[in-house]
KEGUVEX-737390 format. One record per residue (C-alpha): x, y, z; residue number from 1. Coordinates in steps of 0.25 Angstrom, whole numbers, plus 5000, padded with zeros to 4 digits. Example, Ala and Ser with C-alpha at 12.3 -4.5 7.8 and 13.67 -1.06 7.14 Angstrom:
<recs>
+------+------+------+-----+
|   px |   py |   pz | num |
+------+------+------+-----+
| 5049 | 4982 | 5031 |   1 |
| 5055 | 4996 | 5029 |   2 |
+------+------+------+-----+
</recs>
This chain:
<recs>
+------+------+------+-----+
|   px |   py |   pz | num |
+------+------+------+-----+
| 5000 | 4965 | 4948 |   1 |
| 4995 | 4978 | 4954 |   2 |
| 4997 | 4981 | 4969 |   3 |
| 4989 | 4989 | 4979 |   4 |
| 4997 | 4992 | 4991 |   5 |
| 4998 | 4999 | 5004 |   6 |
| 5010 | 5005 | 5009 |   7 |
| 5013 | 5011 | 5023 |   8 |
| 5023 | 5022 | 5025 |   9 |
| 5034 | 5018 | 5036 |  10 |
| 5036 | 5033 | 5038 |  11 |
| 5022 | 5038 | 5040 |  12 |
| 5013 | 5025 | 5041 |  13 |
| 5004 | 5030 | 5030 |  14 |
| 4998 | 5020 | 5020 |  15 |
| 4999 | 5021 | 5005 |  16 |
| 4990 | 5014 | 4995 |  17 |
| 4994 | 5011 | 4981 |  18 |
| 4995 | 5002 | 4969 |  19 |
| 5006 | 4997 | 4959 |  20 |
| 5010 | 4987 | 4950 |  21 |
| 5024 | 4986 | 4956 |  22 |
| 5023 | 4985 | 4971 |  23 |
| 5038 | 4984 | 4974 |  24 |
| 5041 | 4996 | 4965 |  25 |
| 5030 | 5004 | 4971 |  26 |
| 5034 | 5003 | 4985 |  27 |
| 5048 | 5006 | 4981 |  28 |
| 5043 | 5019 | 4974 |  29 |
| 5035 | 5023 | 4987 |  30 |
| 5048 | 5021 | 4996 |  31 |
| 5057 | 5029 | 4986 |  32 |
| 5047 | 5041 | 4987 |  33 |
| 5042 | 5040 | 4972 |  34 |
| 5028 | 5041 | 4976 |  35 |
| 5023 | 5055 | 4980 |  36 |
| 5014 | 5051 | 4991 |  37 |
| 5022 | 5041 | 4997 |  38 |
| 5036 | 5047 | 4997 |  39 |
| 5035 | 5054 | 5010 |  40 |
| 5031 | 5042 | 5018 |  41 |
| 5042 | 5031 | 5013 |  42 |
| 5046 | 5021 | 5017 |  43 |
| 5033 | 5013 | 5013 |  44 |
| 5030 | 4998 | 5016 |  45 |
| 5019 | 4989 | 5011 |  46 |
| 5007 | 4987 | 5020 |  47 |
| 4999 | 4979 | 5009 |  48 |
| 4998 | 4976 | 4994 |  49 |
| 4989 | 4968 | 4985 |  50 |
| 4991 | 4963 | 4971 |  51 |
| 4981 | 4965 | 4960 |  52 |
| 4981 | 4959 | 4946 |  53 |
| 4973 | 4971 | 4940 |  54 |
| 4978 | 4985 | 4940 |  55 |
| 4964 | 4991 | 4941 |  56 |
| 4961 | 4983 | 4953 |  57 |
| 4973 | 4987 | 4960 |  58 |
| 4970 | 5002 | 4957 |  59 |
| 4956 | 5000 | 4962 |  60 |
| 4960 | 4994 | 4975 |  61 |
| 4971 | 5005 | 4977 |  62 |
| 4960 | 5015 | 4976 |  63 |
| 4951 | 5008 | 4985 |  64 |
| 4962 | 5007 | 4996 |  65 |
| 4964 | 5022 | 4995 |  66 |
| 4950 | 5025 | 4997 |  67 |
| 4944 | 5027 | 5011 |  68 |
| 4937 | 5014 | 5013 |  69 |
| 4949 | 5007 | 5005 |  70 |
| 4959 | 5013 | 5015 |  71 |
| 4950 | 5008 | 5027 |  72 |
| 4950 | 4994 | 5021 |  73 |
| 4965 | 4994 | 5017 |  74 |
| 4969 | 4999 | 5031 |  75 |
| 4960 | 4989 | 5038 |  76 |
| 4962 | 4977 | 5029 |  77 |
| 4976 | 4979 | 5023 |  78 |
| 4984 | 4988 | 5031 |  79 |
| 4981 | 4984 | 5045 |  80 |
| 4982 | 4969 | 5042 |  81 |
| 4996 | 4971 | 5035 |  82 |
| 5001 | 4980 | 5046 |  83 |
| 4996 | 4970 | 5057 |  84 |
| 5004 | 4959 | 5049 |  85 |
| 5016 | 4967 | 5049 |  86 |
| 5015 | 4970 | 5064 |  87 |
| 5014 | 4955 | 5067 |  88 |
| 5024 | 4952 | 5056 |  89 |
| 5015 | 4943 | 5048 |  90 |
| 5016 | 4941 | 5034 |  91 |
+------+------+------+-----+
</recs>
C-alpha cells in the first residue's frame, strides 16, 4: 500500500502534504527532524491519510493536493472535516 497524508504542525499550525509506503515510519522521521522542510515545525500530527494500492496513483494524488485547486479541495473536504471531528471528539 501507498499512503497520501496531510500533517499539521503542533508548533506552527502549518500543513504538510506527502506520500509514503510506510506511514508510521514517515511520521516518525518528520517528528525526529529527518525531513528538511518539516524539521523546524515538529511535532507533527496526522490530520488525514488515504491508502492506495498503486504507487503512481498515490504520487498523482499527492501532486494534485499540492496544487492550488488541490489545496482548496483538501482544506475544504479533508482538513476542515478532520479538524472538526477532532474538536467534537468524533472518530
